[in-house]
Residue frames relative to the residue before (quaternion, step in Angstrom):
aa qw qx qy qz dx dy dz
M 1.0000 0.0000 0.0000 0.0000 0.00 0.00 0.00
I 0.1830 -0.7811 0.5905 0.0878 3.58 -0.73 1.09
Y 0.2337 -0.7897 0.5557 0.1138 3.56 -0.67 1.13
L 0.2585 -0.7379 0.6032 0.1577 3.57 -0.77 1.06
K 0.3192 -0.7591 0.5399 0.1741 3.57 -0.96 0.89
T 0.4604 -0.6407 0.5357 0.3009 3.55 -1.20 0.63
D 0.6687 -0.4752 0.3672 0.4384 3.59 -1.26 0.23
E 0.6372 0.5306 -0.3303 0.4509 3.60 1.02 -0.80
E 0.6595 0.5011 -0.3058 0.4695 3.59 0.96 -0.86
I 0.6341 0.5291 -0.3304 0.4570 3.58 1.02 -0.77
E 0.6378 0.5120 -0.3341 0.4684 3.62 1.02 -0.70
L 0.6257 0.5114 -0.3354 0.4843 3.61 1.07 -0.69
M 0.6517 0.5094 -0.3058 0.4714 3.56 1.05 -0.79
R 0.5845 0.5563 -0.3758 0.4557 3.58 1.12 -0.59
E 0.6446 0.5244 -0.3238 0.4524 3.60 0.98 -0.81
S 0.6785 0.4744 -0.3059 0.4702 3.62 0.87 -0.87
N 0.6696 0.4947 -0.3011 0.4651 3.58 1.03 -0.72
L 0.6436 0.4944 -0.3324 0.4805 3.60 1.07 -0.60
L 0.5691 0.5473 -0.3831 0.4795 3.59 1.19 -0.46
V 0.6371 0.5063 -0.3229 0.4832 3.60 0.98 -0.82
A 0.6471 0.5331 -0.3195 0.4416 3.59 0.93 -0.90
R 0.6880 0.4646 -0.2794 0.4825 3.58 0.96 -0.87
T 0.5974 0.5478 -0.3548 0.4660 3.59 1.16 -0.60
L 0.6467 0.5119 -0.3193 0.4667 3.60 0.92 -0.86
A 0.6363 0.5178 -0.3282 0.4683 3.59 1.06 -0.73
E 0.6288 0.5261 -0.3263 0.4705 3.57 1.04 -0.78
V 0.6357 0.5129 -0.3108 0.4861 3.58 1.04 -0.83
A 0.6266 0.5689 -0.3297 0.4184 3.60 0.97 -0.92
R 0.6092 0.5753 -0.3451 0.4228 3.60 1.07 -0.73
H 0.7503 0.4213 -0.2013 0.4680 3.58 1.12 -0.69
I 0.5467 0.6400 -0.4040 0.3582 3.62 1.23 -0.22
K 0.3253 0.6981 -0.5840 0.2566 3.56 -0.68 1.17
P 0.6577 -0.4811 0.3624 0.4524 3.61 -1.18 0.29
G 0.7579 0.3752 -0.2818 0.4531 3.56 -1.02 0.85
V 0.6293 0.5040 -0.3365 0.4865 3.59 1.22 -0.37
S 0.3374 -0.7387 0.5417 0.2167 3.60 -0.99 0.77
T 0.5850 -0.5763 0.4331 0.3718 3.56 -1.21 0.47
L 0.5840 0.5631 -0.3775 0.4464 3.60 1.16 -0.45
E 0.6127 0.5247 -0.3425 0.4816 3.59 1.08 -0.66
L 0.6379 0.5182 -0.3221 0.4699 3.60 0.99 -0.83
D 0.6237 0.5602 -0.3204 0.4411 3.55 1.05 -0.85
K 0.6644 0.5029 -0.3031 0.4624 3.58 0.96 -0.89
V 0.6042 0.5532 -0.3394 0.4623 3.58 1.08 -0.79
A 0.6848 0.4980 -0.2802 0.4523 3.57 0.89 -1.01
E 0.6664 0.5041 -0.3201 0.4465 3.59 0.84 -0.92
K 0.6562 0.5107 -0.3152 0.4574 3.59 0.90 -0.89
F 0.6688 0.5124 -0.3073 0.4424 3.58 0.89 -0.95
I 0.6544 0.5081 -0.3186 0.4606 3.60 0.91 -0.88
R 0.6938 0.4715 -0.2835 0.4647 3.59 0.83 -0.95
D 0.6378 0.5311 -0.3267 0.4522 3.61 1.02 -0.77
N 0.7289 0.3807 -0.2161 0.5263 3.57 1.22 -0.48
N 0.6220 -0.6268 0.2999 0.3609 3.54 1.19 0.82
G 0.5438 0.5988 -0.4151 0.4165 3.57 1.21 0.43
V 0.3334 -0.6827 0.6032 0.2427 3.53 -1.40 0.05
P 0.5053 -0.6387 0.4683 0.3428 3.64 -0.85 0.85
G 0.3994 -0.7745 0.4485 0.1986 3.56 -0.69 1.13
F 0.7170 0.4520 -0.2515 0.4673 3.58 1.13 -0.63
L 0.5686 0.6379 -0.3767 0.3578 3.58 1.13 -0.70
G 0.8282 0.1343 -0.1312 0.5281 3.57 -0.55 1.19
Y 0.4750 0.6709 -0.4481 0.3512 3.62 1.27 -0.11
H 0.8104 -0.1166 0.0012 0.5741 3.59 -0.43 1.27
G 0.7169 -0.4605 0.2463 0.4619 3.57 1.13 0.67
F 0.3896 0.7109 -0.5074 0.2923 3.64 1.20 0.13
P 0.4043 -0.7994 0.4013 0.1911 3.60 -0.70 1.10
N 0.7825 0.3488 -0.1538 0.4923 3.63 1.18 -0.24
T 0.6317 -0.5374 0.4228 0.3652 3.52 -1.43 0.12
L 0.7787 0.2595 -0.1199 0.5585 3.57 1.02 -0.88
C 0.2614 -0.6327 0.6787 0.2662 3.49 -1.42 0.25
T 0.0300 -0.7999 0.5989 -0.0215 3.58 -0.66 1.12
S 0.0233 -0.8286 0.5558 -0.0625 3.56 -0.36 1.28
V 0.1696 -0.8356 0.5218 0.0263 3.55 -0.41 1.33
N 0.8749 0.0121 -0.0338 0.4829 3.57 -1.03 0.96
E 0.8494 -0.0123 0.0182 0.5273 3.64 -0.40 -1.16
Q 0.5159 0.5988 -0.4413 0.4249 3.59 1.25 -0.04
V 0.3545 -0.7627 0.5104 0.1792 3.57 -0.80 1.06
V 0.7666 -0.1880 0.1827 0.5861 3.57 0.71 -1.16
H 0.8127 0.3469 -0.2352 0.4047 3.51 -1.48 0.14
G 0.2867 0.7550 -0.5289 0.2607 3.57 1.14 0.63
I 0.3530 -0.7339 0.5454 0.1984 3.58 -1.00 0.88
P 0.4883 -0.6657 0.4713 0.3104 3.62 -0.77 0.97
N 0.0046 0.8034 -0.5943 0.0376 3.58 -1.03 0.85
K 0.6615 -0.5534 0.3609 0.3549 3.56 -1.33 0.07
K 0.4706 0.6846 -0.4429 0.3372 3.60 1.26 -0.06
P 0.4143 -0.7289 0.4779 0.2621 3.63 -0.69 0.99
L 0.4746 -0.6256 0.5356 0.3108 3.56 -1.14 0.66
K 0.2745 -0.7736 0.5553 0.1333 3.55 -1.12 0.77
E 0.6380 -0.4876 0.4355 0.4070 3.53 -1.31 0.43
G 0.7921 0.2956 -0.2273 0.4834 3.58 -0.87 0.98
D 0.5186 0.6158 -0.4230 0.4159 3.60 1.28 -0.11
V 0.1477 -0.6991 0.6685 0.2062 3.50 -1.41 0.12
V 0.0920 -0.7986 0.5938 0.0348 3.56 -1.10 0.72
S 0.2722 -0.7278 0.6108 0.1520 3.53 -0.83 1.07
V 0.0930 -0.7770 0.6220 0.0286 3.56 -0.82 1.07
D 0.0704 -0.7888 0.6100 -0.0273 3.54 -0.53 1.29
C 0.0171 -0.8264 0.5589 -0.0663 3.56 -0.70 1.11
G 0.0535 -0.7760 0.6278 0.0292 3.54 -1.11 0.79
A 0.0311 -0.7899 0.6122 0.0168 3.57 -1.14 0.63
L 0.2731 -0.7300 0.6074 0.1535 3.53 -1.20 0.70
L 0.1426 0.7631 -0.6113 0.1535 3.57 -0.74 1.13
N 0.8403 0.0906 -0.0882 0.5272 3.60 -0.94 0.86
G 0.6810 -0.5076 0.2963 0.4368 3.60 1.12 0.58
F 0.7116 0.3938 -0.2500 0.5254 3.59 1.29 0.05
Y 0.4324 -0.7100 0.5063 0.2290 3.53 -1.18 0.71
G 0.1604 -0.7047 0.6765 0.1415 3.49 -1.37 0.53
D 0.0106 -0.8025 0.5953 -0.0396 3.59 -1.11 0.67
S 0.2097 0.7648 -0.5840 0.1736 3.56 -0.78 1.05
A 0.1021 -0.7924 0.5993 0.0504 3.57 -1.20 0.53
Y 0.0591 -0.7734 0.6312 0.0044 3.52 -1.22 0.69
T 0.2574 -0.7547 0.5804 0.1654 3.59 -0.98 0.81
F 0.1918 -0.8175 0.5420 0.0352 3.52 -0.66 1.26
C 0.3831 -0.6628 0.5911 0.2540 3.52 -1.27 0.58
V 0.2338 -0.7381 0.6150 0.1489 3.57 -1.07 0.79
G 0.8106 -0.0728 0.0054 0.5810 3.57 -0.26 1.26
D 0.7672 -0.3141 0.2613 0.4944 3.57 -1.10 -0.75
V 0.1146 -0.8032 0.5845 0.0051 3.55 -0.75 1.14
K 0.6066 -0.5801 0.4011 0.3670 3.59 -1.07 0.77
P 0.5964 -0.6053 0.3924 0.3521 3.60 -1.02 0.81
E 0.6680 0.5081 -0.3305 0.4318 3.63 0.92 -0.80
I 0.6391 0.4985 -0.3287 0.4847 3.59 1.16 -0.54
K 0.6065 0.5368 -0.3438 0.4751 3.58 1.07 -0.74
A 0.6432 0.5290 -0.3160 0.4545 3.58 1.01 -0.84
L 0.6150 0.5360 -0.3354 0.4711 3.60 1.07 -0.73
L 0.6557 0.5100 -0.3119 0.4612 3.59 0.92 -0.91
E 0.6576 0.5207 -0.3065 0.4499 3.55 0.93 -0.95
A 0.6733 0.4987 -0.2950 0.4592 3.58 0.91 -0.92
T 0.6389 0.5263 -0.3269 0.4559 3.59 1.04 -0.77
K 0.6614 0.4920 -0.3078 0.4751 3.58 0.97 -0.84
E 0.6175 0.5341 -0.3350 0.4703 3.58 1.03 -0.79
A 0.6512 0.5279 -0.3071 0.4505 3.58 0.96 -0.92
L 0.5984 0.5595 -0.3556 0.4499 3.58 1.04 -0.76
Y 0.7167 0.4462 -0.2661 0.4652 3.59 0.78 -0.98
L 0.6017 0.5303 -0.3617 0.4753 3.61 1.12 -0.54
G 0.6172 0.5290 -0.3329 0.4779 3.58 1.08 -0.73
I 0.6585 0.5217 -0.3022 0.4504 3.57 0.93 -0.96
E 0.6044 0.5702 -0.3520 0.4308 3.60 1.04 -0.76
N 0.7206 0.4303 -0.2337 0.4908 3.57 1.15 -0.62
A 0.5702 0.5995 -0.3776 0.4158 3.60 1.30 -0.08
V 0.3906 0.7071 -0.4847 0.3353 3.55 0.62 1.19
E 0.6767 -0.5099 0.3436 0.4050 3.53 -1.22 0.57
G 0.7787 0.3333 -0.2648 0.4608 3.55 -1.00 0.91
K 0.6365 0.4695 -0.3412 0.5080 3.60 1.18 -0.41
R 0.4019 -0.7065 0.5292 0.2435 3.57 -1.33 0.04
L 0.6664 -0.5143 0.3537 0.4078 3.54 -1.23 0.43
G 0.5869 0.5826 -0.3621 0.4302 3.59 1.13 -0.59
D 0.6085 0.5487 -0.3466 0.4567 3.59 1.17 -0.61
V 0.6315 0.5251 -0.3164 0.4747 3.57 1.07 -0.82
G 0.6962 0.4837 -0.2679 0.4578 3.57 0.80 -1.06
F 0.6370 0.5370 -0.3263 0.4465 3.57 1.00 -0.85
A 0.6510 0.5309 -0.3218 0.4368 3.59 0.90 -0.93
I 0.6590 0.5021 -0.2973 0.4746 3.58 1.00 -0.87
Q 0.6942 0.4982 -0.2702 0.4436 3.54 0.78 -1.13
N 0.6575 0.5332 -0.3060 0.4357 3.55 0.88 -1.00
H 0.6711 0.5148 -0.3001 0.4412 3.58 0.92 -0.94
V 0.7532 0.4095 -0.2425 0.4541 3.59 0.69 -1.03
E 0.6512 0.5052 -0.3352 0.4564 3.60 0.99 -0.71
S 0.5938 0.5620 -0.3671 0.4436 3.61 1.13 -0.56
K 0.7029 0.4245 -0.2504 0.5129 3.59 1.25 -0.44
G 0.6146 -0.6010 0.3312 0.3890 3.59 1.28 0.20
Y 0.5437 0.5995 -0.4113 0.4195 3.60 1.26 0.19
S 0.3223 -0.7494 0.5404 0.2062 3.58 -1.25 0.19
V 0.4092 -0.7193 0.5266 0.1946 3.54 -1.20 0.76
V 0.4033 -0.6735 0.5648 0.2544 3.56 -0.92 0.95
R 0.2895 -0.7997 0.5077 0.1373 3.61 -0.76 1.06
E 0.6986 0.5304 -0.2847 0.3867 3.56 0.93 -0.94
M 0.7196 0.3694 -0.2224 0.5442 3.59 1.14 -0.60
V 0.0388 -0.8333 0.5487 -0.0554 3.58 -0.74 1.06
G 0.5622 -0.5417 0.4904 0.3873 3.51 -1.37 0.13
H 0.2454 -0.7916 0.5563 0.0599 3.56 -1.30 0.09
G 0.5457 -0.5322 0.5154 0.3916 3.50 -1.37 0.19
I 0.0699 -0.7950 0.6024 0.0142 3.56 -1.21 0.51
G 0.1960 0.7723 -0.5848 0.1523 3.57 -1.13 0.65
R 0.8059 -0.0503 0.0897 0.5830 3.56 -0.50 -1.20
N 0.7066 0.2927 -0.2199 0.6056 3.56 1.34 -0.27
L 0.5800 -0.6043 0.4217 0.3471 3.55 -1.14 0.69
H 0.7834 0.1329 -0.0734 0.6027 3.57 1.02 -0.81
E 0.0486 0.7766 -0.6229 0.0808 3.55 -0.69 1.17
A 0.6031 -0.4895 0.4511 0.4395 3.54 -1.33 0.04
P 0.6483 -0.1846 -0.7325 -0.0949 1.57 -2.19 1.26
E 0.5430 -0.5258 0.5083 0.4127 3.54 -1.36 0.06
V 0.1978 -0.7917 0.5730 0.0762 3.58 -1.04 0.82
P 0.1674 -0.8205 0.5398 0.0858 3.62 0.04 1.25
N 0.4144 -0.7012 0.5290 0.2381 3.55 -1.24 0.55
Y 0.6772 0.3323 -0.2863 0.5908 3.55 1.22 0.60
G 0.2680 0.7846 -0.5349 0.1625 3.58 -1.16 0.30
R 0.4591 -0.6458 0.5326 0.2975 3.50 -1.41 -0.04
R 0.5522 -0.6178 0.4471 0.3368 3.54 -0.98 0.86
G 0.8121 0.2692 -0.2004 0.4772 3.57 -1.02 0.80
N 0.6374 0.5106 -0.3289 0.4741 3.60 1.28 0.01
G 0.7293 0.4726 -0.3089 0.3865 3.53 -1.32 0.26
V 0.7632 -0.3721 0.2771 0.4497 3.52 -1.39 -0.02
K 0.4124 -0.6933 0.5344 0.2525 3.56 -1.03 0.87
L 0.3878 -0.7439 0.5030 0.2076 3.55 -0.87 0.99
K 0.0983 -0.7921 0.6021 0.0188 3.54 -0.99 0.95
S 0.5860 -0.5674 0.4456 0.3689 3.54 -1.15 0.66
G 0.7347 0.3712 -0.2911 0.4874 3.58 -0.88 0.97
M 0.5271 0.5658 -0.4341 0.4622 3.60 1.24 -0.11
V 0.1109 -0.7682 0.6258 0.0771 3.58 -1.00 0.80
I 0.0189 0.8160 -0.5716 0.0836 3.54 -0.67 1.18
A 0.3062 -0.6912 0.6180 0.2156 3.53 -1.33 0.45
I 0.1374 -0.7684 0.6229 0.0526 3.56 -0.73 1.14
E 0.0917 0.8333 -0.5330 0.1147 3.60 -0.66 1.08
P 0.1576 -0.8095 0.5601 0.0791 3.58 0.13 1.24
M 0.0987 -0.7389 0.6656 0.0367 3.53 -1.10 0.93
I 0.0021 0.8484 -0.5181 0.1088 3.53 -0.21 1.35
N 0.2412 -0.8025 0.5383 0.0894 3.55 -0.85 1.05
L 0.5109 -0.6262 0.5028 0.3067 3.52 -1.19 0.72
G 0.7514 0.3246 -0.1811 0.5451 3.58 1.11 -0.70
K 0.8093 -0.2120 0.1819 0.5167 3.57 -0.97 -0.89
R 0.6018 -0.6249 0.3798 0.3210 3.56 -1.23 0.50
N 0.5289 0.6801 -0.3996 0.3132 3.60 1.21 -0.42
I 0.1232 -0.7963 0.5912 0.0336 3.55 -1.07 0.85
V 0.1377 -0.7479 0.6379 0.1214 3.56 -1.32 0.31
Q 0.3941 -0.6864 0.5494 0.2679 3.55 -1.27 0.40
E 0.4430 -0.6906 0.5064 0.2652 3.56 -0.96 0.90
N 0.6853 -0.5195 0.3346 0.3855 3.58 -1.28 0.33
D 0.5719 0.6029 -0.3912 0.3955 3.61 1.21 -0.31
G 0.5039 -0.6864 0.4003 0.3385 3.57 1.30 -0.08
W 0.7205 0.4004 -0.2339 0.5157 3.60 1.29 -0.03
T 0.7348 0.4743 -0.2713 0.4019 3.55 0.55 -1.22
I 0.1661 -0.7542 0.6309 0.0752 3.54 -0.93 1.02
R 0.0195 0.8006 -0.5987 0.0155 3.60 -0.85 0.94
T 0.6115 -0.5288 0.4287 0.4033 3.54 -1.31 0.28
A 0.5280 -0.6469 0.4509 0.3154 3.58 -0.99 0.84
D 0.7415 0.3909 -0.2230 0.4976 3.60 1.04 -0.78
R 0.4474 -0.7264 0.4039 0.3302 3.57 1.40 0.16
S 0.3539 0.6927 -0.5376 0.3253 3.58 1.07 0.67
V 0.6054 -0.5755 0.4106 0.3657 3.57 -1.21 0.53
S 0.1590 -0.7741 0.6078 0.0786 3.55 -1.17 0.72
A 0.1925 -0.7687 0.6004 0.1076 3.58 -1.19 0.63
H 0.0729 -0.7990 0.5961 -0.0301 3.57 -1.13 0.74
F 0.0809 0.7582 -0.6428 0.0727 3.56 -0.86 1.05
E 0.0351 -0.8222 0.5674 -0.0268 3.59 -1.00 0.81
H 0.0316 -0.7534 0.6564 0.0241 3.52 -1.15 0.82
T 0.2843 -0.6859 0.6343 0.2154 3.53 -1.30 0.50
L 0.0370 0.8189 -0.5680 0.0737 3.59 -0.85 0.94
A 0.3683 -0.6814 0.5839 0.2432 3.51 -1.31 0.43
V 0.4154 -0.6811 0.5466 0.2544 3.57 -0.95 0.92
R 0.0169 0.7858 -0.6164 0.0482 3.57 -0.94 0.95
K 0.5937 -0.5033 0.4499 0.4380 3.55 -1.31 -0.02
G 0.8471 0.2389 -0.1485 0.4509 3.57 -1.02 0.78
E 0.7997 -0.1286 0.1255 0.5728 3.60 0.83 -0.94
A 0.4635 -0.6764 0.4988 0.2808 3.57 -0.95 0.92
D 0.3303 -0.7129 0.5853 0.2002 3.56 -1.22 0.61
I 0.2273 -0.7905 0.5560 0.1193 3.60 -0.29 1.27
L 0.2606 -0.8045 0.5220 0.1112 3.58 -0.58 1.20
S 0.6695 0.4087 -0.2836 0.5516 3.59 1.16 -0.57
S 0.1902 -0.7936 0.5682 0.1057 3.60 -1.23 0.06
F 0.2820 -0.7285 0.5969 0.1830 3.55 -1.18 0.67
K 0.3968 0.7609 -0.4525 0.2425 3.58 1.30 -0.14
F 0.6910 0.4869 -0.2919 0.4474 3.60 0.83 -0.98
V 0.6265 0.5294 -0.3217 0.4730 3.58 1.02 -0.86
E 0.7276 0.4601 -0.2638 0.4351 3.56 0.75 -1.03
E 0.5620 0.5600 -0.3868 0.4701 3.59 1.22 -0.41
V 0.6470 0.5102 -0.3067 0.4764 3.60 0.99 -0.90
L 0.6796 0.4955 -0.2947 0.4536 3.60 0.83 -1.00
S 0.6402 0.5333 -0.3184 0.4520 3.57 1.04 -0.79
L 0.6455 0.5069 -0.3096 0.4801 3.59 1.02 -0.81
Q 0.6513 0.5229 -0.3111 0.4535 3.58 1.00 -0.85
S 0.6738 0.5030 -0.3050 0.4472 3.59 0.97 -0.83
E 0.6260 0.5393 -0.3361 0.4520 3.58 1.21 -0.43
K 0.5858 0.6090 -0.3724 0.3838 3.60 1.18 -0.51
């Protein structure tokens, strides 16, 4: 069952998603070599609670933390730990928050210090693919159009799309129908209607698309241990143009200030 949201509900969802966006920016201020993902997790939990939200992932199906932090070959669902980040790492930070009875959900992959050009290129292509997917998330199109746009862009650059992990509907529950694959055929899949709210989150690998689950029961990594990138926005389907409810603006302001130092 796909729940269409009213305009009022979408505005409430914008607030929860902007809380996530500001939380990611707060986390971005602390990302550097030597910092652990567990430290980042504490920053995020405090920020969400200080702003009247509840961490969306903490306790979800037993997940132990506020953030999913996935480093290098980890694709998604990495559990924050005490291991320090190193120069040249990349870390996907996926964050969810509950505010006003609705969830926000967004992810951004960060560079830790100086990162190899080929890995930076992977991150750039993944983010581009996210926005190409969003361009197709409009009333009257189908989910296959969204997936095709993402897949076509990254595969044309020699990268591969993770198939088993997908985006999702979102609202009063963190995961709702429909599933939103990052691959597909144009004209196939669920027809998009105004008022649908979905999270689009391409997970793109530098190497092959195959993944395995680590022994912790959560962390997903690439089977060939190649680096993976992950970006996610929550958006409302509309006529003509999707309405992006989350934002990278706050994160990118922080990153821009850091690069000037």
